[in-house]
Backbone of each chain as nested JSON, in Angstrom:
{
  "chains": [
    {"id": "A", "residues": [
      {"number": 1, "name": "MET", "atoms": {"N": [-24.778, -3.593, -6.89], "CA": [-23.682, -3.823, -7.838], "C": [-23.669, -2.724, -8.89]}},
      {"number": 2, "name": "ARG", "atoms": {"N": [-22.5, -2.205, -9.102], "CA": [-22.373, -1.139, -10.071], "C": [-21.367, -1.516, -11.14]}},
      {"number": 3, "name": "HIS", "atoms": {"N": [-21.514, -0.849, -12.242], "CA": [-20.589, -1.096, -13.338], "C": [-19.405, -0.144, -13.211]}},
      {"number": 4, "name": "TYR", "atoms": {"N": [-18.217, -0.689, -13.226], "CA": [-17.009, 0.13, -13.115], "C": [-16.102, -0.13, -14.293]}},
      {"number": 5, "name": "GLU", "atoms": {"N": [-15.301, 0.877, -14.577], "CA": [-14.25, 0.694, -15.57], "C": [-12.941, 1.039, -14.889]}},
      {"number": 6, "name": "LEU", "atoms": {"N": [-12.025, 0.104, -14.959], "CA": [-10.746, 0.279, -14.28], "C": [-9.632, 0.31, -15.314]}},
      {"number": 7, "name": "MET", "atoms": {"N": [-8.775, 1.308, -15.195], "CA": [-7.607, 1.331, -16.075], "C": [-6.363, 1.272, -15.208]}},
      {"number": 8, "name": "VAL", "atoms": {"N": [-5.453, 0.369, -15.57], "CA": [-4.194, 0.267, -14.827], "C": [-3.026, 0.457, -15.78]}},
      {"number": 9, "name": "ILE", "atoms": {"N": [-2.011, 1.149, -15.305], "CA": [-0.748, 1.206, -16.038], "C": [0.255, 0.396, -15.24]}},
      {"number": 10, "name": "LEU", "atoms": {"N": [0.77, -0.644, -15.874], "CA": [1.737, -1.504, -15.201], "C": [3.145, -1.086, -15.582]}},
      {"number": 11, "name": "ASP", "atoms": {"N": [4.062, -1.439, -14.705], "CA": [5.466, -1.162, -14.935], "C": [5.938, -1.888, -16.205]}},
      {"number": 12, "name": "PRO", "atoms": {"N": [6.703, -1.22, -17.081], "CA": [7.121, -1.881, -18.325], "C": [8.092, -3.04, -18.111]}},
      {"number": 13, "name": "SER", "atoms": {"N": [8.658, -3.141, -16.897], "CA": [9.591, -4.241, -16.651], "C": [8.866, -5.572, -16.457]}},
      {"number": 14, "name": "VAL", "atoms": {"N": [7.524, -5.507, -16.309], "CA": [6.75, -6.748, -16.206], "C": [6.777, -7.427, -17.577]}},
      {"number": 15, "name": "GLU", "atoms": {"N": [7.064, -8.715, -17.567], "CA": [7.17, -9.415, -18.845], "C": [5.796, -9.64, -19.457]}},
      {"number": 16, "name": "GLU", "atoms": {"N": [5.8, -9.719, -20.795], "CA": [4.554, -9.864, -21.545], "C": [3.714, -11.035, -21.03]}},
      {"number": 17, "name": "ARG", "atoms": {"N": [4.392, -12.14, -20.737], "CA": [3.673, -13.353, -20.303], "C": [3.097, -13.18, -18.904]}},
      {"number": 18, "name": "ALA", "atoms": {"N": [3.764, -12.361, -18.099], "CA": [3.375, -12.257, -16.695], "C": [2.219, -11.293, -16.48]}},
      {"number": 19, "name": "VAL", "atoms": {"N": [1.843, -10.555, -17.545], "CA": [0.834, -9.513, -17.383], "C": [-0.524, -10.094, -17.012]}},
      {"number": 20, "name": "ALA", "atoms": {"N": [-0.989, -11.062, -17.826], "CA": [-2.322, -11.621, -17.601], "C": [-2.48, -12.242, -16.215]}},
      {"number": 21, "name": "PRO", "atoms": {"N": [-1.535, -13.111, -15.792], "CA": [-1.66, -13.685, -14.445], "C": [-1.648, -12.626, -13.345]}},
      {"number": 22, "name": "LEU", "atoms": {"N": [-0.854, -11.579, -13.554], "CA": [-0.763, -10.52, -12.553], "C": [-2.118, -9.833, -12.381]}},
      {"number": 23, "name": "ILE", "atoms": {"N": [-2.754, -9.499, -13.521], "CA": [-4.05, -8.829, -13.474], "C": [-5.093, -9.762, -12.848]}},
      {"number": 24, "name": "GLU", "atoms": {"N": [-5.035, -11.041, -13.275], "CA": [-5.976, -12.015, -12.712], "C": [-5.849, -12.066, -11.191]}},
      {"number": 25, "name": "GLY", "atoms": {"N": [-4.6, -12.009, -10.725], "CA": [-4.356, -12.05, -9.285], "C": [-5.043, -10.911, -8.567]}},
      {"number": 26, "name": "PHE", "atoms": {"N": [-4.957, -9.716, -9.175], "CA": [-5.601, -8.556, -8.553], "C": [-7.111, -8.71, -8.559]}},
      {"number": 27, "name": "LEU", "atoms": {"N": [-7.62, -9.289, -9.659], "CA": [-9.069, -9.351, -9.824], "C": [-9.714, -10.43, -8.963]}},
      {"number": 28, "name": "ASN", "atoms": {"N": [-8.885, -11.246, -8.309], "CA": [-9.446, -12.247, -7.403], "C": [-10.289, -11.607, -6.31]}},
      {"number": 29, "name": "VAL", "atoms": {"N": [-9.906, -10.391, -5.917], "CA": [-10.667, -9.673, -4.886], "C": [-12.104, -9.473, -5.347]}},
      {"number": 30, "name": "VAL", "atoms": {"N": [-12.241, -9.154, -6.633], "CA": [-13.577, -8.916, -7.172], "C": [-14.385, -10.201, -7.154]}},
      {"number": 31, "name": "ARG", "atoms": {"N": [-13.752, -11.275, -7.603], "CA": [-14.467, -12.547, -7.721], "C": [-14.888, -13.061, -6.353]}},
      {"number": 32, "name": "THR", "atoms": {"N": [-13.974, -12.994, -5.384], "CA": [-14.325, -13.481, -4.05], "C": [-15.32, -12.556, -3.372]}},
      {"number": 33, "name": "GLY", "atoms": {"N": [-15.333, -11.294, -3.785], "CA": [-16.263, -10.336, -3.191], "C": [-17.628, -10.341, -3.848]}},
      {"number": 34, "name": "GLY", "atoms": {"N": [-17.867, -11.315, -4.714], "CA": [-19.179, -11.433, -5.329], "C": [-19.359, -10.574, -6.56]}},
      {"number": 35, "name": "GLY", "atoms": {"N": [-18.272, -10.033, -7.061], "CA": [-18.372, -9.213, -8.265], "C": [-18.165, -10.034, -9.518]}},
      {"number": 36, "name": "LYS", "atoms": {"N": [-18.22, -9.356, -10.648], "CA": [-18.085, -10.064, -11.906], "C": [-17.149, -9.267, -12.817]}},
      {"number": 37, "name": "VAL", "atoms": {"N": [-16.152, -9.965, -13.359], "CA": [-15.25, -9.312, -14.305], "C": [-15.803, -9.542, -15.702]}},
      {"number": 38, "name": "GLU", "atoms": {"N": [-16.1, -8.473, -16.402], "CA": [-16.788, -8.63, -17.684], "C": [-15.837, -8.617, -18.876]}},
      {"number": 39, "name": "LYS", "atoms": {"N": [-14.82, -7.786, -18.803], "CA": [-13.925, -7.714, -19.95], "C": [-12.548, -7.248, -19.505]}},
      {"number": 40, "name": "ILE", "atoms": {"N": [-11.531, -7.895, -20.021], "CA": [-10.159, -7.432, -19.792], "C": [-9.555, -7.112, -21.149]}},
      {"number": 41, "name": "ASP", "atoms": {"N": [-9.183, -5.874, -21.32], "CA": [-8.622, -5.444, -22.599], "C": [-7.217, -4.911, -22.337]}},
      {"number": 42, "name": "THR", "atoms": {"N": [-6.214, -5.729, -22.681], "CA": [-4.833, -5.3, -22.467], "C": [-4.311, -4.663, -23.747]}},
      {"number": 43, "name": "TRP", "atoms": {"N": [-3.971, -3.394, -23.643], "CA": [-3.492, -2.656, -24.815], "C": [-2.039, -2.99, -25.122]}},
      {"number": 44, "name": "GLY", "atoms": {"N": [-1.339, -3.391, -24.086], "CA": [0.088, -3.658, -24.271], "C": [0.919, -2.406, -24.017]}},
      {"number": 45, "name": "ARG", "atoms": {"N": [2.179, -2.493, -24.429], "CA": [3.123, -1.411, -24.191], "C": [2.733, -0.153, -24.945]}},
      {"number": 46, "name": "ARG", "atoms": {"N": [2.867, 0.96, -24.304], "CA": [2.491, 2.226, -24.923], "C": [3.352, 3.326, -24.331]}},
      {"number": 47, "name": "ARG", "atoms": {"N": [3.71, 4.276, -25.147], "CA": [4.507, 5.401, -24.648], "C": [3.655, 6.279, -23.767]}},
      {"number": 48, "name": "LEU", "atoms": {"N": [4.206, 6.702, -22.647], "CA": [3.487, 7.629, -21.782], "C": [3.696, 9.05, -22.304]}},
      {"number": 49, "name": "ALA", "atoms": {"N": [2.688, 9.879, -22.081], "CA": [2.785, 11.27, -22.543], "C": [3.812, 12.039, -21.721]}},
      {"number": 50, "name": "TYR", "atoms": {"N": [4.062, 11.568, -20.531], "CA": [5.09, 12.154, -19.673], "C": [5.583, 11.043, -18.762]}},
      {"number": 51, "name": "GLU", "atoms": {"N": [6.713, 11.261, -18.128], "CA": [7.298, 10.193, -17.315], "C": [6.551, 10.009, -16.002]}},
      {"number": 52, "name": "ILE", "atoms": {"N": [6.336, 8.762, -15.649], "CA": [5.786, 8.434, -14.339], "C": [6.809, 7.545, -13.654]}},
      {"number": 53, "name": "ASN", "atoms": {"N": [7.233, 7.926, -12.464], "CA": [8.253, 7.177, -11.725], "C": [9.457, 6.859, -12.603]}},
      {"number": 54, "name": "LYS", "atoms": {"N": [9.905, 7.823, -13.387], "CA": [11.079, 7.706, -14.255], "C": [10.883, 6.716, -15.404]}},
      {"number": 55, "name": "GLN", "atoms": {"N": [9.66, 6.289, -15.617], "CA": [9.398, 5.363, -16.717], "C": [8.769, 6.143, -17.871]}},
      {"number": 56, "name": "SER", "atoms": {"N": [9.21, 5.815, -19.086], "CA": [8.616, 6.508, -20.224], "C": [7.646, 5.599, -20.993]}},
      {"number": 57, "name": "GLU", "atoms": {"N": [7.524, 4.362, -20.543], "CA": [6.579, 3.438, -21.155], "C": [5.729, 2.799, -20.08]}},
      {"number": 58, "name": "GLY", "atoms": {"N": [4.606, 2.228, -20.491], "CA": [3.772, 1.522, -19.534], "C": [2.93, 0.491, -20.252]}},
      {"number": 59, "name": "ILE", "atoms": {"N": [2.466, -0.507, -19.498], "CA": [1.578, -1.514, -20.069], "C": [0.164, -1.16, -19.627]}},
      {"number": 60, "name": "TYR", "atoms": {"N": [-0.676, -0.831, -20.604], "CA": [-2.028, -0.385, -20.29], "C": [-2.99, -1.56, -20.308]}},
      {"number": 61, "name": "SER", "atoms": {"N": [-3.95, -1.517, -19.397], "CA": [-4.994, -2.53, -19.392], "C": [-6.29, -1.898, -18.923]}},
      {"number": 62, "name": "VAL", "atoms": {"N": [-7.367, -2.185, -19.634], "CA": [-8.679, -1.662, -19.271], "C": [-9.575, -2.831, -18.886]}},
      {"number": 63, "name": "ILE", "atoms": {"N": [-10.216, -2.734, -17.719], "CA": [-11.014, -3.836, -17.198], "C": [-12.417, -3.332, -16.887]}},
      {"number": 64, "name": "ASP", "atoms": {"N": [-13.398, -4.0, -17.458], "CA": [-14.796, -3.71, -17.127], "C": [-15.236, -4.684, -16.061]}},
      {"number": 65, "name": "LEU", "atoms": {"N": [-15.863, -4.176, -15.013], "CA": [-16.315, -5.096, -13.97], "C": [-17.575, -4.589, -13.292]}},
      {"number": 66, "name": "LYS", "atoms": {"N": [-18.266, -5.538, -12.694], "CA": [-19.455, -5.221, -11.902], "C": [-19.152, -5.644, -10.475]}},
      {"number": 67, "name": "ALA", "atoms": {"N": [-19.293, -4.714, -9.535], "CA": [-19.001, -5.059, -8.157], "C": [-19.612, -4.013, -7.237]}},
      {"number": 68, "name": "THR", "atoms": {"N": [-19.544, -4.287, -5.951], "CA": [-20.023, -3.328, -4.966], "C": [-18.926, -2.298, -4.71]}},
      {"number": 69, "name": "PRO", "atoms": {"N": [-19.297, -1.094, -4.27], "CA": [-18.298, -0.048, -4.029], "C": [-17.166, -0.478, -3.093]}},
      {"number": 70, "name": "GLU", "atoms": {"N": [-17.502, -1.261, -2.074], "CA": [-16.483, -1.651, -1.092], "C": [-15.401, -2.501, -1.748]}},
      {"number": 71, "name": "VAL", "atoms": {"N": [-15.849, -3.426, -2.596], "CA": [-14.91, -4.331, -3.264], "C": [-13.967, -3.535, -4.155]}},
      {"number": 72, "name": "VAL", "atoms": {"N": [-14.518, -2.567, -4.889], "CA": [-13.707, -1.78, -5.81], "C": [-12.7, -0.927, -5.042]}},
      {"number": 73, "name": "LYS", "atoms": {"N": [-13.141, -0.415, -3.905], "CA": [-12.25, 0.386, -3.077], "C": [-11.053, -0.453, -2.613]}},
      {"number": 74, "name": "GLU", "atoms": {"N": [-11.366, -1.691, -2.208], "CA": [-10.317, -2.599, -1.758], "C": [-9.377, -2.947, -2.908]}},
      {"number": 75, "name": "LEU", "atoms": {"N": [-9.962, -3.186, -4.089], "CA": [-9.159, -3.507, -5.271], "C": [-8.204, -2.358, -5.595]}},
      {"number": 76, "name": "ASP", "atoms": {"N": [-8.719, -1.148, -5.555], "CA": [-7.893, 0.016, -5.87], "C": [-6.782, 0.185, -4.838]}},
      {"number": 77, "name": "ARG", "atoms": {"N": [-7.104, -0.118, -3.582], "CA": [-6.099, -0.007, -2.528], "C": [-4.969, -1.002, -2.773]}},
      {"number": 78, "name": "GLN", "atoms": {"N": [-5.358, -2.257, -3.101], "CA": [-4.332, -3.281, -3.339], "C": [-3.47, -2.944, -4.543]}},
      {"number": 79, "name": "LEU", "atoms": {"N": [-4.12, -2.378, -5.588], "CA": [-3.362, -2.001, -6.781], "C": [-2.342, -0.921, -6.444]}},
      {"number": 80, "name": "SER", "atoms": {"N": [-2.773, 0.034, -5.62], "CA": [-1.879, 1.144, -5.304], "C": [-0.71, 0.696, -4.435]}},
      {"number": 81, "name": "LEU", "atoms": {"N": [-0.869, -0.45, -3.747], "CA": [0.222, -0.947, -2.904], "C": [1.262, -1.697, -3.729]}},
      {"number": 82, "name": "SER", "atoms": {"N": [0.823, -2.19, -4.872], "CA": [1.708, -3.024, -5.676], "C": [2.82, -2.205, -6.332]}},
      {"number": 83, "name": "GLU", "atoms": {"N": [4.009, -2.79, -6.34], "CA": [5.169, -2.104, -6.919], "C": [5.082, -2.029, -8.443]}},
      {"number": 84, "name": "SER", "atoms": {"N": [4.42, -3.025, -9.034], "CA": [4.431, -3.107, -10.496], "C": [3.296, -2.307, -11.137]}},
      {"number": 85, "name": "VAL", "atoms": {"N": [2.538, -1.577, -10.327], "CA": [1.472, -0.743, -10.875], "C": [1.915, 0.714, -10.81]}},
      {"number": 86, "name": "LEU", "atoms": {"N": [1.934, 1.361, -11.965], "CA": [2.345, 2.769, -11.991], "C": [1.187, 3.674, -11.615]}},
      {"number": 87, "name": "ARG", "atoms": {"N": [0.008, 3.378, -12.161], "CA": [-1.133, 4.258, -11.928], "C": [-2.437, 3.515, -12.198]}},
      {"number": 88, "name": "THR", "atoms": {"N": [-3.488, 3.943, -11.514], "CA": [-4.798, 3.325, -11.742], "C": [-5.849, 4.419, -11.87]}},
      {"number": 89, "name": "LYS", "atoms": {"N": [-6.936, 4.07, -12.498], "CA": [-8.086, 4.961, -12.534], "C": [-9.357, 4.139, -12.541]}},
      {"number": 90, "name": "VAL", "atoms": {"N": [-10.267, 4.474, -11.652], "CA": [-11.553, 3.795, -11.593], "C": [-12.632, 4.792, -11.978]}},
      {"number": 91, "name": "LEU", "atoms": {"N": [-13.451, 4.411, -12.94], "CA": [-14.53, 5.285, -13.398], "C": [-15.831, 4.516, -13.429]}},
      {"number": 92, "name": "ARG", "atoms": {"N": [-16.924, 5.272, -13.287], "CA": [-18.235, 4.65, -13.532], "C": [-18.774, 5.296, -14.795]}},
      {"number": 93, "name": "PRO", "atoms": {"N": [-18.683, 4.585, -15.914], "CA": [-19.07, 5.198, -17.184], "C": [-20.541, 5.603, -17.25]}},
      {"number": 94, "name": "ASP", "atoms": {"N": [-21.407, 4.922, -16.507], "CA": [-22.837, 5.235, -16.641], "C": [-23.249, 6.484, -15.869]}},
      {"number": 95, "name": "THR", "atoms": {"N": [-22.331, 7.094, -15.122], "CA": [-22.71, 8.324, -14.435], "C": [-22.502, 9.54, -15.332]}},
      {"number": 96, "name": "HIS", "atoms": {"N": [-21.877, 9.328, -16.482], "CA": [-21.598, 10.472, -17.343], "C": [-22.68, 10.642, -18.39]}}
    ]},
    {"id": "B", "residues": [
      {"number": 1, "name": "MET", "atoms": {"N": [-14.259, 56.329, -45.826], "CA": [-13.934, 55.004, -46.341], "C": [-14.843, 53.956, -45.699]}},
      {"number": 2, "name": "ALA", "atoms": {"N": [-15.356, 53.131, -46.53], "CA": [-16.31, 52.136, -46.008], "C": [-15.557, 51.041, -45.268]}},
      {"number": 3, "name": "LYS", "atoms": {"N": [-16.134, 50.651, -44.215], "CA": [-15.538, 49.556, -43.449], "C": [-15.649, 48.268, -44.259]}},
      {"number": 4, "name": "PRO", "atoms": {"N": [-14.638, 47.41, -44.112], "CA": [-14.8, 46.11, -44.792], "C": [-16.002, 45.374, -44.19]}},
      {"number": 5, "name": "PRO", "atoms": {"N": [-16.726, 44.663, -45.002], "CA": [-17.929, 43.999, -44.486], "C": [-17.597, 43.047, -43.328]}},
      {"number": 6, "name": "ALA", "atoms": {"N": [-18.355, 43.173, -42.278], "CA": [-18.125, 42.333, -41.104], "C": [-18.279, 40.863, -41.49]}},
      {"number": 7, "name": "ARG", "atoms": {"N": [-17.304, 40.063, -41.045], "CA": [-17.379, 38.654, -41.419], "C": [-18.506, 37.968, -40.654]}},
      {"number": 8, "name": "LYS", "atoms": {"N": [-19.285, 37.273, -41.404], "CA": [-20.404, 36.594, -40.754], "C": [-19.867, 35.374, -40.024]}},
      {"number": 9, "name": "PRO", "atoms": {"N": [-20.051, 35.294, -38.7], "CA": [-19.561, 34.101, -38.014], "C": [-20.36, 32.871, -38.444]}},
      {"number": 10, "name": "LYS", "atoms": {"N": [-19.607, 31.879, -38.852], "CA": [-20.288, 30.656, -39.283], "C": [-20.747, 29.901, -38.047]}},
      {"number": 11, "name": "LYS", "atoms": {"N": [-21.982, 29.571, -38.034], "CA": [-22.5, 28.854, -36.86], "C": [-22.061, 27.405, -36.943]}},
      {"number": 12, "name": "LYS", "atoms": {"N": [-21.227, 27.013, -35.95], "CA": [-20.767, 25.628, -35.951], "C": [-21.744, 24.781, -35.155]}},
      {"number": 13, "name": "VAL", "atoms": {"N": [-21.891, 23.533, -35.601], "CA": [-22.737, 22.612, -34.853], "C": [-21.83, 21.702, -34.052]}},
      {"number": 14, "name": "CYS", "atoms": {"N": [-22.197, 21.511, -32.799], "CA": [-21.42, 20.651, -31.906], "C": [-21.336, 19.242, -32.493]}},
      {"number": 15, "name": "VAL", "atoms": {"N": [-20.099, 18.728, -32.65], "CA": [-19.946, 17.419, -33.287], "C": [-20.588, 16.301, -32.473]}},
      {"number": 16, "name": "PHE", "atoms": {"N": [-20.631, 16.492, -31.158], "CA": [-21.182, 15.43, -30.316], "C": [-22.702, 15.421, -30.376]}},
      {"number": 17, "name": "CYS", "atoms": {"N": [-23.3, 16.629, -30.461], "CA": [-24.75, 16.7, -30.582], "C": [-25.18, 16.096, -31.919]}},
      {"number": 18, "name": "LYS", "atoms": {"N": [-24.361, 16.342, -32.949], "CA": [-24.687, 15.83, -34.274], "C": [-24.701, 14.298, -34.262]}},
      {"number": 19, "name": "ASP", "atoms": {"N": [-23.736, 13.714, -33.509], "CA": [-23.665, 12.252, -33.44], "C": [-24.523, 11.682, -32.324]}},
      {"number": 20, "name": "LYS", "atoms": {"N": [-25.201, 12.559, -31.619], "CA": [-26.035, 12.15, -30.474], "C": [-25.218, 11.35, -29.451]}},
      {"number": 21, "name": "ALA", "atoms": {"N": [-23.98, 11.817, -29.206], "CA": [-23.113, 11.132, -28.255], "C": [-23.556, 11.47, -26.836]}},
      {"number": 22, "name": "THR", "atoms": {"N": [-23.514, 10.458, -25.972], "CA": [-23.896, 10.693, -24.592], "C": [-22.686, 10.724, -23.684]}},
      {"number": 23, "name": "TYR", "atoms": {"N": [-21.569, 10.143, -24.148], "CA": [-20.414, 9.992, -23.278], "C": [-19.155, 10.235, -24.09]}},
      {"number": 24, "name": "VAL", "atoms": {"N": [-18.314, 11.115, -23.625], "CA": [-17.042, 11.362, -24.295], "C": [-15.996, 10.489, -23.619]}},
      {"number": 25, "name": "ASP", "atoms": {"N": [-15.428, 9.57, -24.387], "CA": [-14.522, 8.579, -23.819], "C": [-13.115, 9.163, -23.659]}},
      {"number": 26, "name": "TYR", "atoms": {"N": [-12.564, 9.041, -22.454], "CA": [-11.226, 9.591, -22.221], "C": [-10.145, 8.726, -22.854]}},
      {"number": 27, "name": "LYS", "atoms": {"N": [-10.501, 7.507, -23.297], "CA": [-9.514, 6.614, -23.894], "C": [-9.319, 6.894, -25.384]}},
      {"number": 28, "name": "ASP", "atoms": {"N": [-10.254, 7.626, -25.966], "CA": [-10.208, 7.898, -27.402], "C": [-9.327, 9.113, -27.671]}},
      {"number": 29, "name": "THR", "atoms": {"N": [-8.004, 8.884, -27.65], "CA": [-7.096, 10.03, -27.731], "C": [-7.109, 10.687, -29.103]}},
      {"number": 30, "name": "ASN", "atoms": {"N": [-7.398, 9.906, -30.151], "CA": [-7.429, 10.51, -31.479], "C": [-8.522, 11.556, -31.574]}},
      {"number": 31, "name": "LEU", "atoms": {"N": [-9.655, 11.257, -30.968], "CA": [-10.763, 12.21, -30.955], "C": [-10.405, 13.423, -30.095]}},
      {"number": 32, "name": "LEU", "atoms": {"N": [-9.85, 13.157, -28.912], "CA": [-9.58, 14.247, -27.973], "C": [-8.473, 15.166, -28.483]}},
      {"number": 33, "name": "ARG", "atoms": {"N": [-7.583, 14.624, -29.301], "CA": [-6.499, 15.45, -29.822], "C": [-7.006, 16.594, -30.693]}},
      {"number": 34, "name": "LYS", "atoms": {"N": [-8.201, 16.418, -31.24], "CA": [-8.785, 17.49, -32.034], "C": [-9.175, 18.679, -31.161]}},
      {"number": 35, "name": "PHE", "atoms": {"N": [-9.294, 18.435, -29.868], "CA": [-9.777, 19.488, -28.983], "C": [-8.68, 20.074, -28.112]}},
      {"number": 36, "name": "ILE", "atoms": {"N": [-7.428, 19.717, -28.412], "CA": [-6.324, 20.355, -27.701], "C": [-5.39, 20.985, -28.724]}},
      {"number": 37, "name": "SER", "atoms": {"N": [-4.694, 22.021, -28.3], "CA": [-3.764, 22.686, -29.203], "C": [-2.471, 21.881, -29.267]}},
      {"number": 38, "name": "ASP", "atoms": {"N": [-1.551, 22.297, -30.132], "CA": [-0.299, 21.538, -30.222], "C": [0.554, 21.721, -28.975]}},
      {"number": 39, "name": "ARG", "atoms": {"N": [0.179, 22.691, -28.159], "CA": [0.836, 22.858, -26.864], "C": [0.211, 21.974, -25.782]}},
      {"number": 40, "name": "GLY", "atoms": {"N": [-0.884, 21.342, -26.105], "CA": [-1.554, 20.479, -25.141], "C": [-2.682, 21.146, -24.391]}},
      {"number": 41, "name": "LYS", "atoms": {"N": [-2.975, 22.402, -24.751], "CA": [-4.039, 23.12, -24.048], "C": [-5.408, 22.793, -24.647]}},
      {"number": 42, "name": "ILE", "atoms": {"N": [-6.412, 22.797, -23.8], "CA": [-7.769, 22.512, -24.271], "C": [-8.26, 23.714, -25.079]}},
      {"number": 43, "name": "ARG", "atoms": {"N": [-8.816, 23.439, -26.267], "CA": [-9.286, 24.531, -27.12], "C": [-10.583, 25.108, -26.566]}},
      {"number": 44, "name": "ALA", "atoms": {"N": [-10.736, 26.413, -26.759], "CA": [-11.926, 27.101, -26.255], "C": [-13.155, 26.709, -27.061]}},
      {"number": 45, "name": "ARG", "atoms": {"N": [-14.292, 26.939, -26.466], "CA": [-15.545, 26.555, -27.109], "C": [-15.764, 27.33, -28.406]}},
      {"number": 46, "name": "ARG", "atoms": {"N": [-15.329, 28.611, -28.416], "CA": [-15.542, 29.39, -29.631], "C": [-14.7, 28.854, -30.791]}},
      {"number": 47, "name": "VAL", "atoms": {"N": [-13.67, 28.066, -30.459], "CA": [-12.854, 27.458, -31.5], "C": [-13.445, 26.107, -31.919]}},
      {"number": 48, "name": "THR", "atoms": {"N": [-13.812, 25.315, -30.915], "CA": [-14.283, 23.967, -31.224], "C": [-15.723, 23.953, -31.709]}},
      {"number": 49, "name": "GLY", "atoms": {"N": [-16.508, 24.93, -31.285], "CA": [-17.91, 24.975, -31.674], "C": [-18.791, 24.003, -30.917]}},
      {"number": 50, "name": "ASN", "atoms": {"N": [-18.268, 23.483, -29.803], "CA": [-19.074, 22.546, -29.016], "C": [-20.139, 23.279, -28.213]}},
      {"number": 51, "name": "CYS", "atoms": {"N": [-21.177, 22.545, -27.841], "CA": [-22.179, 23.122, -26.963], "C": [-21.631, 23.087, -25.533]}},
      {"number": 52, "name": "THR", "atoms": {"N": [-22.288, 23.81, -24.653], "CA": [-21.805, 23.95, -23.278], "C": [-21.546, 22.591, -22.63]}},
      {"number": 53, "name": "GLN", "atoms": {"N": [-22.549, 21.728, -22.723], "CA": [-22.462, 20.447, -22.026], "C": [-21.338, 19.587, -22.594]}},
      {"number": 54, "name": "HIS", "atoms": {"N": [-21.251, 19.543, -23.913], "CA": [-20.259, 18.658, -24.501], "C": [-18.851, 19.212, -24.357]}},
      {"number": 55, "name": "GLN", "atoms": {"N": [-18.712, 20.534, -24.351], "CA": [-17.403, 21.124, -24.105], "C": [-16.917, 20.72, -22.713]}},
      {"number": 56, "name": "ARG", "atoms": {"N": [-17.852, 20.717, -21.778], "CA": [-17.517, 20.328, -20.412], "C": [-17.1, 18.86, -20.36]}},
      {"number": 57, "name": "ASP", "atoms": {"N": [-17.854, 18.017, -21.083], "CA": [-17.522, 16.593, -21.121], "C": [-16.143, 16.371, -21.739]}},
      {"number": 58, "name": "VAL", "atoms": {"N": [-15.867, 17.131, -22.799], "CA": [-14.568, 17.009, -23.459], "C": [-13.459, 17.397, -22.489]}},
      {"number": 59, "name": "ALA", "atoms": {"N": [-13.671, 18.511, -21.773], "CA": [-12.659, 18.979, -20.824], "C": [-12.386, 17.924, -19.764]}},
      {"number": 60, "name": "THR", "atoms": {"N": [-13.45, 17.311, -19.227], "CA": [-13.279, 16.269, -18.223], "C": [-12.519, 15.083, -18.806]}},
      {"number": 61, "name": "ALA", "atoms": {"N": [-12.895, 14.711, -20.032], "CA": [-12.25, 13.562, -20.666], "C": [-10.767, 13.838, -20.892]}},
      {"number": 62, "name": "VAL", "atoms": {"N": [-10.446, 15.057, -21.328], "CA": [-9.041, 15.408, -21.553], "C": [-8.274, 15.334, -20.24]}},
      {"number": 63, "name": "LYS", "atoms": {"N": [-8.893, 15.819, -19.181], "CA": [-8.21, 15.825, -17.877], "C": [-7.991, 14.406, -17.368]}},
      {"number": 64, "name": "ASN", "atoms": {"N": [-9.002, 13.554, -17.544], "CA": [-8.837, 12.152, -17.157], "C": [-7.723, 11.515, -17.964]}},
      {"number": 65, "name": "SER", "atoms": {"N": [-7.727, 11.834, -19.244], "CA": [-6.75, 11.277, -20.153], "C": [-5.338, 11.71, -19.769]}},
      {"number": 66, "name": "ARG", "atoms": {"N": [-5.213, 12.952, -19.334], "CA": [-3.905, 13.447, -18.903], "C": [-3.423, 12.703, -17.673]}},
      {"number": 67, "name": "GLU", "atoms": {"N": [-4.357, 12.426, -16.772], "CA": [-3.965, 11.73, -15.55], "C": [-3.372, 10.376, -15.859]}},
      {"number": 68, "name": "MET", "atoms": {"N": [-3.887, 9.744, -16.919], "CA": [-3.398, 8.422, -17.279], "C": [-2.289, 8.494, -18.327]}},
      {"number": 69, "name": "ALA", "atoms": {"N": [-1.697, 9.656, -18.495], "CA": [-0.561, 9.85, -19.411], "C": [-0.888, 9.483, -20.854]}},
      {"number": 70, "name": "LEU", "atoms": {"N": [-2.154, 9.594, -21.227], "CA": [-2.519, 9.36, -22.624], "C": [-2.355, 10.647, -23.43]}},
      {"number": 71, "name": "LEU", "atoms": {"N": [-2.557, 11.771, -22.757], "CA": [-2.36, 13.077, -23.373], "C": [-1.387, 13.856, -22.499]}},
      {"number": 72, "name": "PRO", "atoms": {"N": [-0.63, 14.76, -23.095], "CA": [0.334, 15.512, -22.295], "C": [-0.321, 16.668, -21.533]}},
      {"number": 73, "name": "TYR", "atoms": {"N": [0.25, 17.017, -20.418], "CA": [-0.171, 18.24, -19.721], "C": [0.391, 19.438, -20.478]}},
      {"number": 74, "name": "THR", "atoms": {"N": [1.66, 19.305, -20.853], "CA": [2.311, 20.335, -21.662], "C": [3.153, 19.612, -22.695]}},
      {"number": 75, "name": "SER", "atoms": {"N": [3.279, 20.187, -23.844], "CA": [4.262, 19.631, -24.774], "C": [5.102, 20.79, -25.285]}},
      {"number": 76, "name": "THR", "atoms": {"N": [6.342, 20.777, -24.873], "CA": [7.242, 21.873, -25.222], "C": [8.204, 21.451, -26.306]}},
      {"number": 77, "name": "THR", "atoms": {"N": [7.804, 20.486, -27.092], "CA": [8.677, 19.985, -28.147], "C": [8.642, 20.933, -29.349]}},
      {"number": 78, "name": "ARG", "atoms": {"N": [9.115, 22.147, -29.113], "CA": [9.155, 23.109, -30.211], "C": [10.432, 23.927, -30.143]}}
    ]}
  ]
}
């Protein structure tokens, strides 16, 4: 099990109320895969430094989790398939 | 004619070494903005005064930050 930090930018058309359930839905992969979600920090709406998919805003969320590499790979794949996710980044902070 | 006295380069201390930082966070845009020019370019080490290792960490953090649209790749708002 490794410590990962995941950042997702969600489409701004997602409603404020729908953000948390949406993220929880994605994180089910981690929970069923034996991982642990440690912290979810939703920054909320934020201006993007440049346009992504014609959007100038995005909903940022930072998630700390512990999981195996395979689970994280699957999570990232599912996120990238989702229409409401603009961009993701997975980092391992302890390797730096 | 005597040459003007050569300016003594002030030895800068790396801000990260001073704080004993181990990790430069790509999410801390306020900090990273100090290390990019108003055009969005990463400042050189001779300008920032960072040590080799921390300059590298800063560069990586800025690049990660750009990928997540927290910092601009270019800003031509001039």
